[in-house]
N, C-alpha and C positions, 0 to 999 in steps of 0.2 A: 833427327833431334835428338838433343841431349837432355834428358829429364831434368837432370840437376843444374844444368847450365842455363837452359832456355825456358824453363817452365818456373812460375813462382808457386809453391804448393800451399793451399790455404787450408789452414786449420781451424776448428770452431774456435769463436772468439775473436779471428781476424776482424779488425775494422775495413769498412768499405775504403774509407780513406787511404788505406795502406794498399789494397789491391788496386785502387785507380794511381797511386804513383807506380806501382810496378808496372802495370800496364803501359802508363806514358814512358815508362823507362825500356819499353820494347820487349817485356817479358809475356809469354803465353801464361794461362792461368789453368792450375788442375786444382779443383776442390776434393778435399777429402769428404767422406760422407758425413752427413750433419744437414742441420739445419742452420741458415746463415740469415739473421736479420740484418739488412743493409741499411745504414743511416743515410745514406745518399746514394744515387744510381751508379752501378758500375758503367764505366764509359771506355767503349772500345773505337780508338781514333787512329789506329795504325793497321796499314792493309795487312792480311795475312795472321792476324791474330787468331789464336785457338782459345776457346773457353770452354772447358769440360769438367764434368762432374764424376765422380765414382760411387756406386751404391745410393743412388736416387738422392743426390745433394739437392737441397730445396733452399732455394732464394726467394726472400720475402721482403718486400719494400717495407720498412719499419714504420712505425707510428710518426717519427719525424720526417719520413720520405714520401711525399704524396705525388712523386713524379711516376717512377719505374724502378724495377729490379735493375735492368740491364738495357742500356742505350747503345746500338750500334750505329757508328758513324757511317758518310756516304763513302766509304772506302771499299777497294777490292778484297774480296778472297778470306773474308772472314769466316770461321768456323765456329758455330756454337752447338754442342752435342751433350745428351745423357744429362739433363737438368729439368727439375720440377719447380716450377714459378707457383707461388702459393700466396693468395691474398689474405692475410691477416688482420690488415688494416686496408683503408681506403686510399686507392691510388688512381693516377689516370690511366697508366697501362702497366703491364707487368713485364713486357717484352716490346722495345720498340726498334726498328729498322729505320733510321733516319734516310731520306733520299731527295734529290731534286730531279733537274736534267741530266746528270750523269750517267753514262752506261757503264755495267761490269760484266758484257758477255765473253769477255775472253777469261774473267777470273771472277764468277758470282761468289756471293754469299752463300752458305751452306748451315742451314739450322735442320739438325738431326735429331730424332729422339727426344722431343723436348714437349713438356707437359703442364697443363695449368690449371688450377683450381681457385675459383670464388666462393668462398663460404664452406661451413662446415667445420672449422676448426677452432675458433674461438666464439664465445655466448654473443658477444657485442656485434652490432648490424655492422656490414661492411659494404662498399661500393667500389666498383672498378669501371671505367668510362669503356674501355677495350683491352681484354687480355693479350694479344697479340695482333701489332700494330705494324705493317710492313708496308713503308712508303718509298723504299728504294727501288731501283728497277734490278733486273738480272737475279733476283732471289729464288735459290732452290730450297724448297721445305720436304723433308722426307719423315713421316711418321709425327703425326700430332695427336695430342688428346687435349680439347680445350674443353673445359668443364665448368659450369655452375651448378652448384647443389640448390634445386628448387623444390625437394621435397624430403623428409626424415623425420624422426621423433624427437630430434633435440631441438631446443628451442633456438638454436642458432641459424636454423636453416628456415627458409620460406622465400616464397615469392617476392616478396616486400622487405625481405630481411637482409638479404645478401645480393643486393641489385648490380645488374651489369647490362647494358643494352646490347655490347657487340662481343662476339668470341673471337673471330676474325676480322680483320679490316684490311685490304689490300687496296692501296693508290697507286703502286709502283707497276710499271709496264714490265711485260715479259716475265712474270713470276711463274713459277712451277712448283706445284704441291701433289707430292704423291702421299697417301694414306692419311686423309683429314677426317677425324672424329670430332665433332663439333657440336655440344648440345646444349639447351636449356635457357639459351639467352634471350632476352625480354624483347628485342626488336629484331635483330638479324643474328643467325648463327654465324653465317659469313656475308660481308656487306664487300663484294669484288668490282672495284671501280677502275683499276687499272686496265690497261689494252692488251691483248694477246697474251692472257693467263691461260 
């Protein structure tokens, strides 16, 4: 890869619409360190796309984006790494990997060093249905920390203040995850419904 030719380097203040334009044009994405509020989900629709961060890049679905920070399509060989997904507002997911009947055994998607937090940053209540939702087949995960703040001294944290039923939900088949740390969710830390996981 040629960093300057193949990657779009995202600086603080870049709009999600511009990042999506670059993704659609075939660019890989490299985030500079910082917190990025995304007014719409980032959508990865091309095989082999890399999305990575430097220095604990934090992706946040903004108040205008109730869907997700990042949605990966049902395509081969996507790599997402070194990112923190944080819920400052309510959304359905923080990261979603879409899928159906396709198999990706020859070129699976890789999620590596990705972390999730629900609650604790803002004082307003927040809700996330599922922090990480893996619907695709043949996904490999390596080193997840999925966390919901359920106790603390700030009024922004509490069992009924920042709510989330699921930390990780897997409905895809042949999904493999190494190093899964997942805690404090209200129904299931991990709900695994796919086969051969």
